[in-house]
VEXLOGU-34448 format. One line per 3 residues: number of its first residue (from 1); their letters; for each residue x, y, z of C-alpha. Coordinates in Angstrom, 2 decimals. Example, Ala and Ser with C-alpha at 12.3 -4.5 7.8 and 13.67 -1.06 7.14 Angstrom:
BEGIN
1) as) 12.30 -4.50 7.80 | 13.67 -1.06 7.14
# end
This chain:
BEGIN
1) tat) -8.33 -47.75 -1.65 | -6.98 -44.84 -3.73 | -10.23 -44.53 -5.69
4) mdl) -12.50 -44.90 -2.65 | -15.31 -42.36 -2.37 | -15.42 -41.49 1.33
7) sei) -18.89 -39.98 1.02 | -20.29 -43.45 0.24 | -19.02 -44.94 3.52
10) ple) -21.25 -44.75 6.62 | -19.84 -42.28 9.15 | -19.36 -44.90 11.89
13) elq) -17.30 -47.07 9.53 | -15.32 -44.07 8.37 | -14.49 -43.06 11.96
16) amd) -13.19 -46.59 12.62 | -10.96 -46.65 9.55 | -7.18 -46.51 9.67
19) yye) -5.70 -43.04 9.08 | -3.77 -44.26 6.05 | -6.92 -45.81 4.63
22) ilg) -8.86 -42.55 5.07 | -6.19 -40.77 3.02 | -6.33 -43.53 0.38
25) ldn) -2.82 -44.81 1.16 | -1.54 -48.37 1.54 | 1.01 -48.73 4.34
28) nnp) 1.06 -52.52 4.52 | 4.30 -53.00 2.58 | 7.28 -52.55 4.96
31) eep) 9.65 -52.40 1.97 | 7.80 -49.39 0.54 | 6.57 -47.25 3.44
34) vts) 4.36 -44.29 2.69 | 6.39 -41.10 2.27 | 5.63 -37.69 3.76
37) sqi) 5.11 -36.26 0.26 | 2.51 -38.96 -0.47 | 0.68 -38.05 2.76
40) kka) 0.71 -34.36 1.87 | -0.43 -35.00 -1.71 | -3.27 -37.27 -0.57
43) yyk) -4.40 -34.69 1.97 | -4.43 -31.86 -0.59 | -6.49 -33.95 -2.98
46) lar) -9.10 -34.88 -0.36 | -9.18 -31.42 1.23 | -10.00 -29.86 -2.12
49) kyh) -12.79 -32.39 -2.59 | -14.39 -32.36 0.87 | -13.71 -28.93 2.38
52) pdk) -17.15 -27.48 3.25 | -16.30 -24.31 1.33 | -16.02 -26.48 -1.80
55) nst) -18.51 -29.25 -1.02 | -22.06 -28.52 0.15 | -23.10 -32.13 0.83
58) pea) -24.18 -32.87 4.45 | -21.38 -35.35 5.09 | -18.54 -33.16 3.77
61) eei) -17.88 -31.45 7.11 | -17.34 -34.71 9.05 | -15.25 -36.22 6.26
64) fkl) -13.04 -33.15 6.13 | -12.51 -33.28 9.90 | -11.40 -36.94 9.67
67) vsk) -9.15 -36.23 6.68 | -7.53 -33.31 8.54 | -7.04 -35.40 11.68
70) shn) -5.45 -38.23 9.68 | -3.10 -35.80 7.97 | -2.14 -34.05 11.22
73) vls) -1.17 -37.33 12.88 | 0.66 -38.90 9.94 | 2.52 -35.72 8.95
76) dee) 3.97 -35.40 12.47 | 7.04 -37.63 12.69 | 6.69 -38.54 16.36
79) drk) 2.92 -39.06 16.23 | 3.31 -41.25 13.18 | 5.92 -43.42 14.88
82) tyd) 3.59 -43.92 17.85 | 0.63 -44.60 15.59 | 2.56 -47.12 13.45
85) kfg) 3.92 -48.91 16.50 | 0.81 -49.17 18.66 | -2.12 -48.71 16.27
88) keh) -5.05 -46.35 16.13 | -6.93 -47.46 19.24 | -3.93 -47.11 21.54
91) fes) -2.84 -43.86 19.90 | -6.22 -42.19 20.31 | -6.57 -43.40 23.89
94) qqn) -3.26 -41.76 24.74 | -4.08 -38.42 23.18 | -4.72 -35.58 25.61
97) snf) -5.87 -32.05 25.02 | -2.49 -31.07 23.54 | -3.36 -32.80 20.28
100) dmv) -6.56 -30.82 19.95 | -4.76 -27.62 20.81 | -2.07 -28.19 18.18
103) fma) -4.77 -28.85 15.59 | -6.66 -25.69 16.59 | -3.46 -23.65 16.71
106) rql) -2.45 -24.67 13.20 | -5.91 -23.79 11.93 | -5.58 -20.36 13.54
109) fgg) -2.50 -19.76 11.39 | -3.98 -21.04 8.16 | -2.64 -24.59 7.99
112) evf) -1.32 -24.97 4.45 | -2.43 -21.45 3.39 | 0.64 -19.73 4.88
115) mdm) 3.19 -22.50 4.32 | 5.14 -20.39 1.80 | 5.49 -17.53 4.32
118) lge) 5.64 -19.28 7.70 | 6.38 -22.94 6.99 | 4.63 -25.48 9.20
121) mef) 3.90 -23.94 12.58 | 5.50 -26.14 15.25 | 3.82 -24.77 18.41
124) sfl) 6.66 -26.39 20.34 | 5.62 -24.52 23.48 | 2.61 -26.86 23.66
127) esm) 4.98 -29.81 23.77 | 6.73 -28.19 26.72 | 3.55 -28.86 28.69
130) nnq) 4.96 -32.39 28.61 | 8.53 -33.12 29.69 | 11.02 -32.92 26.81
133) des) 14.48 -34.42 26.86 | 17.56 -32.73 25.42 | 17.46 -34.66 22.13
136) ere) 13.86 -33.57 21.48 | 14.77 -29.94 22.10 | 17.76 -30.22 19.77
139) ele) 15.56 -31.76 17.07 | 13.12 -28.86 17.34 | 15.96 -26.36 16.98
142) fkk) 17.27 -28.22 13.93 | 13.82 -28.25 12.32 | 13.44 -24.52 12.98
145) aer) 16.81 -23.75 11.37 | 15.91 -25.89 8.35 | 12.53 -24.16 8.10
148) iee) 14.17 -20.71 8.19 | 16.59 -21.64 5.39 | 13.74 -22.85 3.15
151) laa) 11.61 -19.77 3.81 | 14.57 -17.46 3.23 | 15.16 -18.99 -0.19
154) qli) 11.51 -18.37 -1.12 | 11.60 -14.79 0.17 | 14.79 -14.08 -1.82
157) nil) 12.98 -15.15 -5.01 | 10.18 -12.68 -4.29 | 12.60 -9.85 -3.48
160) nfq) 14.59 -10.58 -6.64 | 11.41 -10.06 -8.64 | 10.94 -6.65 -6.99
163) idh) 14.55 -5.73 -7.71 | 14.40 -6.86 -11.36 | 10.79 -5.81 -12.14
166) ped) 9.82 -2.99 -9.75 | 7.09 -1.72 -12.10 | 5.30 -5.13 -12.05
169) fee) 5.91 -6.08 -8.45 | 2.84 -4.59 -6.75 | 0.45 -6.14 -9.27
172) mvv) 2.14 -9.52 -8.88 | 1.82 -9.42 -5.08 | -1.79 -8.21 -5.09
175) tql) -3.06 -10.55 -7.79 | -0.94 -13.67 -7.27 | 0.51 -13.90 -3.75
178) lpy) -2.16 -12.43 -1.47 | -5.73 -13.21 -2.65 | -6.02 -16.74 -1.21
181) kle) -4.40 -15.65 2.06 | -6.71 -12.65 2.39 | -9.73 -14.94 1.93
184) yvf) -8.70 -17.09 4.87 | -10.56 -16.13 8.06 | -7.46 -15.14 10.07
187) gpe) -5.47 -14.20 6.96 | -5.78 -10.40 7.09 | -4.68 -10.23 10.73
190) ilk) -1.74 -12.56 10.13 | -0.71 -10.62 7.01 | -0.91 -7.32 8.90
193) dig) 1.64 -8.67 11.39 | 3.84 -10.10 8.64 | 3.82 -6.75 6.86
196) yiy) 4.75 -4.96 10.09 | 7.68 -7.32 10.72 | 8.99 -6.92 7.16
199) iee) 8.76 -3.13 7.36 | 10.47 -2.81 10.76 | 13.16 -5.38 9.96
202) skq) 13.90 -3.75 6.60 | 14.30 -0.35 8.30 | 16.99 -1.75 10.55
205) ymn) 19.07 -2.82 7.55 | 18.11 0.03 5.23 | 18.75 2.80 7.72
208) ryl) 22.00 1.55 9.19 | 23.40 3.60 6.37 | 21.23 6.62 7.24
211) gfe) 21.71 7.05 10.98 | 19.32 7.36 13.87 | 16.08 6.01 12.38
214) gif) 17.58 2.57 11.90 | 18.89 2.59 15.46 | 15.50 3.64 16.80
217) sei) 13.80 0.96 14.71 | 16.12 -1.68 16.16 | 15.50 -0.47 19.73
220) rek) 11.75 -0.43 19.07 | 11.86 -3.98 17.73 | 13.88 -5.22 20.72
223) gkf) 11.40 -3.58 23.05 | 8.52 -5.23 21.20 | 10.30 -8.61 21.43
226) vsd) 10.61 -8.25 25.21 | 6.95 -7.25 25.43 | 5.93 -10.20 23.24
229) afl) 8.00 -12.56 25.39 | 6.20 -11.34 28.50 | 2.82 -11.86 26.83
232) lgk) 3.96 -15.32 25.74 | 4.66 -16.31 29.33 | 1.34 -14.92 30.46
235) sfy) -0.52 -16.68 27.64 | 1.24 -19.96 28.37 | 0.23 -19.72 32.02
238) nly) -3.39 -18.98 31.08 | -3.47 -21.80 28.57 | -1.97 -24.24 31.05
241) nvs) -4.62 -23.36 33.62 | -7.48 -23.68 31.13 | -6.05 -26.97 29.86
244) kkm) -5.88 -28.38 33.39 | -9.45 -27.35 34.11 | -10.73 -28.93 30.92
247) dsg) -8.61 -32.07 31.36 | -10.04 -32.64 34.82 | -13.56 -32.64 33.38
250) adi) -14.86 -32.11 36.89 | -17.13 -29.16 36.22 | -17.26 -29.02 32.43
253) enl) -20.66 -30.67 32.16 | -22.15 -28.16 34.60 | -20.92 -25.09 32.74
256) ted) -23.35 -22.85 30.91 | -22.91 -22.27 27.19 | -21.54 -18.80 27.89
259) eka) -18.98 -20.22 30.35 | -17.90 -22.87 27.84 | -17.54 -20.17 25.17
262) gyt) -15.47 -18.14 27.64 | -13.09 -21.06 28.23 | -12.82 -21.64 24.48
265) nec) -12.02 -18.03 23.71 | -9.51 -17.85 26.56 | -7.77 -20.93 25.17
268) lga) -7.84 -19.70 21.56 | -6.66 -16.24 22.56 | -3.65 -17.74 24.33
271) lfk) -2.88 -19.98 21.35 | -3.09 -17.05 18.95 | -0.67 -14.92 21.01
274) mgk) 1.73 -17.83 21.38 | 1.52 -18.55 17.66 | 2.30 -14.93 16.87
277) fem) 5.41 -15.15 19.02 | 6.59 -18.18 17.04 | 5.72 -16.41 13.77
280) nsv) 7.70 -13.32 14.79 | 10.71 -15.38 15.83 | 10.77 -17.37 12.59
283) lrg) 10.26 -14.35 10.32 | 13.04 -12.39 12.02 | 15.30 -15.40 11.50
286) vve) 14.27 -15.52 7.85 | 15.02 -11.81 7.32 | 18.39 -12.15 9.07
289) tvm) 19.27 -15.03 6.73 | 18.16 -13.05 3.67 | 20.32 -10.09 4.74
292) ndr) 23.44 -12.19 5.30 | 24.62 -11.38 1.76 | 26.28 -8.05 2.56
295) plr) 26.67 -6.68 -1.01 | 22.91 -7.19 -1.60 | 21.78 -6.16 1.88
298) kvr) 20.67 -2.62 1.14 | 18.82 -3.39 -2.10 | 17.10 -6.39 -0.50
301) aka) 16.10 -4.26 2.48 | 14.45 -1.73 0.17 | 12.63 -4.52 -1.66
304) lfe) 11.50 -6.05 1.64 | 10.19 -2.68 2.81 | 8.09 -2.38 -0.35
307) ygr) 6.82 -5.95 0.02 | 5.87 -5.34 3.66 | 4.16 -2.06 2.77
310) iiq) 1.93 -3.75 0.16 | 1.10 -6.67 2.45 | 0.18 -4.41 5.36
313) rea) -1.90 -2.07 3.19 | -3.94 -4.91 1.68 | -4.46 -6.56 5.08
316) krv) -5.71 -3.33 6.66 | -8.02 -2.73 3.70 | -9.73 -6.10 4.17
319) lsd) -9.81 -5.85 7.97 | -11.66 -2.54 7.78 | -14.59 -4.29 6.04
322) lps) -14.82 -7.35 8.31 | -17.60 -7.89 10.88 | -16.77 -8.30 14.56
325) edl) -16.40 -11.94 15.65 | -14.82 -13.71 18.61 | -12.03 -16.23 18.09
328) sqk) -14.19 -19.34 18.50 | -16.61 -18.09 15.83 | -13.72 -17.41 13.48
331) lnr) -12.10 -20.77 14.12 | -15.38 -22.59 13.57 | -15.83 -20.78 10.28
334) aiy) -12.21 -21.37 9.31 | -12.51 -25.13 9.64 | -16.08 -26.03 8.83
337) ked) -18.39 -23.30 7.61 | -19.22 -21.77 4.25 | -20.47 -18.36 5.40
340) npl) -17.21 -16.48 4.82 | -17.97 -12.73 4.93 | -15.26 -12.16 2.37
# end
């Protein structure tokens, strides 16, 4: 199975295949279950081969969609347990619109592209559209804390480079850390927000030693958090309503193309705002963890400010040259298309 060429398999057969089989993995030995690292490695290998940006054959788009779906299910611990227990047919019959929304939401935030900055986006608020028990909520909190610790360690490495090699830092960021992210459809907008968060958070720590500006920065950030929380609630409400309408299916077939596009953009807009709230929350937790080392706090804050400044500048530079597109057009291009204006 590992050497199977998916492009040689008829699409109908491919769609009926087991998710493990699509990824070229053998999960039939209970004594040696497939590991999460094997799933991730198999996905990377196939994504590089079949992503439409890399593969111009007619079947590449559909293959990539199936590979991505297989990875999304098997890399989610709860989904994988359900899939392993009940099988593909039962699993897919039980899936509602939340699965599709999680997939779309992760694509909005770059999937694997931003893993080193954001980790894997959880979009736990989508799960709250179903009833969660206390143990599930505790597990999500544990995973978030673990994610923050890992991201903080990576950020410290970058800041240490700035501290030790300030003259080489900007070139390293521009040529090594940002290019792939800037090429991603939503990358510049995400990076602009990341740069803003780094700058404002660094000011709070940097200027505690300098007086009022740090205090004002902290007040400004708290005000923005409250504003973002309000928008999150509003977006969740909008998304819930759109989801219910689309789940009912009552009038979907009678909608015009413009009305369908309107629903799609409303849904994607809500997901993007909700994802930004998660991103902001995680990054602030990461910065707080990085600044826990009091003797290094001020020097790290200065390095973070410089890092944020470079990120934001590069993001704004690319955004200024981009054409105007709605969210559904961007998402479609992010997942399937080759016509990247960058």
